[in-house]
C-alpha positions as CSV (number, residue, x, y, z in Angstrom):
1,M,53.9,-6.3,-6.8
2,A,53.7,-5.0,-3.3
3,V,52.3,-1.6,-2.5
4,R,53.9,0.2,0.3
5,L,51.8,2.6,2.4
6,K,53.3,5.6,3.9
7,A,52.9,5.6,7.6
8,T,51.5,8.8,9.1
9,T,52.3,9.9,12.6
10,S,50.1,12.9,13.0
11,R,49.5,14.0,16.5
12,P,46.4,15.8,17.7
13,H,48.1,19.1,17.9
14,E,49.7,18.9,14.4
15,V,47.8,20.3,11.5
16,D,48.2,18.6,8.1
17,D,48.3,20.4,4.8
18,H,44.7,19.6,3.9
19,T,43.4,21.2,7.1
20,R,45.6,24.2,6.6
21,E,44.1,24.6,3.1
22,A,40.6,24.4,4.4
23,C,41.3,27.1,6.9
24,K,42.5,29.4,4.2
25,V,39.2,28.9,2.3
26,M,37.0,29.6,5.2
27,I,35.5,33.1,5.6
28,E,37.0,35.3,8.3
29,R,34.9,35.6,11.4
30,R,34.2,39.3,10.8
31,E,32.9,38.6,7.3
32,R,30.5,35.9,8.3
33,K,27.8,38.3,9.6
34,P,27.4,40.3,6.4
35,Y,27.6,37.0,4.4
36,W,24.7,35.5,6.3
37,R,22.7,38.8,6.2
38,H,23.0,38.8,2.4
39,T,22.1,35.1,2.3
40,K,19.1,35.7,4.5
41,W,17.7,38.5,2.5
42,Q,18.3,36.6,-0.7
43,M,16.3,33.7,0.7
44,I,13.4,36.0,1.7
45,A,13.5,37.7,-1.8
46,S,13.4,34.3,-3.4
47,L,10.4,33.1,-1.3
48,V,8.2,36.2,-1.7
49,P,7.3,35.7,-5.4
50,F,6.6,32.0,-4.9
51,L,4.5,32.5,-1.8
52,T,2.6,35.3,-3.5
53,V,1.7,33.1,-6.4
54,I,0.7,30.3,-4.0
55,I,-1.6,32.6,-2.1
56,V,-3.0,34.8,-4.9
57,L,-3.6,32.3,-7.7
58,P,-6.1,30.1,-5.9
59,L,-8.1,33.3,-5.0
60,Y,-8.7,33.9,-8.7
61,A,-8.8,30.3,-9.9
62,E,-12.6,30.1,-9.8
63,Q,-13.0,33.1,-12.0
64,L,-10.3,31.8,-14.4
65,N,-12.0,28.4,-14.6
66,S,-14.7,29.9,-16.8
67,S,-12.1,30.0,-19.7
68,K,-10.6,26.9,-21.2
69,F,-7.0,26.4,-22.4
70,M,-6.2,23.2,-24.2
71,G,-9.4,21.6,-22.9
72,F,-8.5,22.4,-19.2
73,P,-10.0,25.1,-17.0
74,L,-7.6,28.0,-17.1
75,G,-7.4,28.3,-13.3
76,Y,-6.5,24.6,-13.0
77,F,-3.9,24.9,-15.8
78,L,-2.2,27.9,-14.3
79,C,-2.1,26.4,-10.8
80,L,-0.7,23.2,-12.2
81,H,1.9,24.6,-14.6
82,G,2.3,28.1,-13.2
83,L,3.5,27.0,-9.8
84,V,6.0,24.5,-11.3
85,L,7.3,27.2,-13.6
86,I,7.6,29.8,-10.8
87,A,9.3,27.3,-8.6
88,V,11.9,26.4,-11.2
89,I,12.6,30.1,-12.0
90,T,12.8,30.9,-8.3
91,V,15.3,28.1,-7.6
92,A,17.4,29.0,-10.6
93,S,17.6,32.6,-9.8
94,F,18.3,31.8,-6.1
95,V,21.2,29.6,-7.1
96,N,22.6,32.2,-9.5
97,R,22.3,35.0,-7.0
98,Q,23.7,32.9,-4.1
99,D,26.7,32.0,-6.2
100,A,27.3,35.8,-6.8
101,I,27.0,36.4,-3.0
102,D,29.5,33.6,-2.4
103,H,32.0,35.1,-4.8
104,W,31.5,38.6,-3.4
105,H,32.3,37.4,0.2
106,G,35.0,35.0,-0.9
107,A,33.1,31.9,0.2
108,H,32.8,30.2,-3.2
109,E,34.0,26.8,-4.0
110,D,36.9,26.5,-6.5
111,S,35.8,24.4,-9.4
């Protein structure tokens, strides 16, 4: 059984259907600035809680270490598990909010 391939004769100035579809999905130039402004502020809003916890928690870790939780000093336990929990929550909320921004500006992926 022979498979016959279709020969394509696309020239550099011709635009195929796939490229034409990609152009329809792209955001218009005038809408890019508000989109990136919203994305930038979303990133800053997502980093602030995480950076606050990274800076503030170690300042109080010594005082928290006087208490124990599950046999571990409380400051150590909160730094270890608290930072991971805050990171997971921050990333999840960022992805959710960025998806909403993408839909709002028409830059979402169709799936």
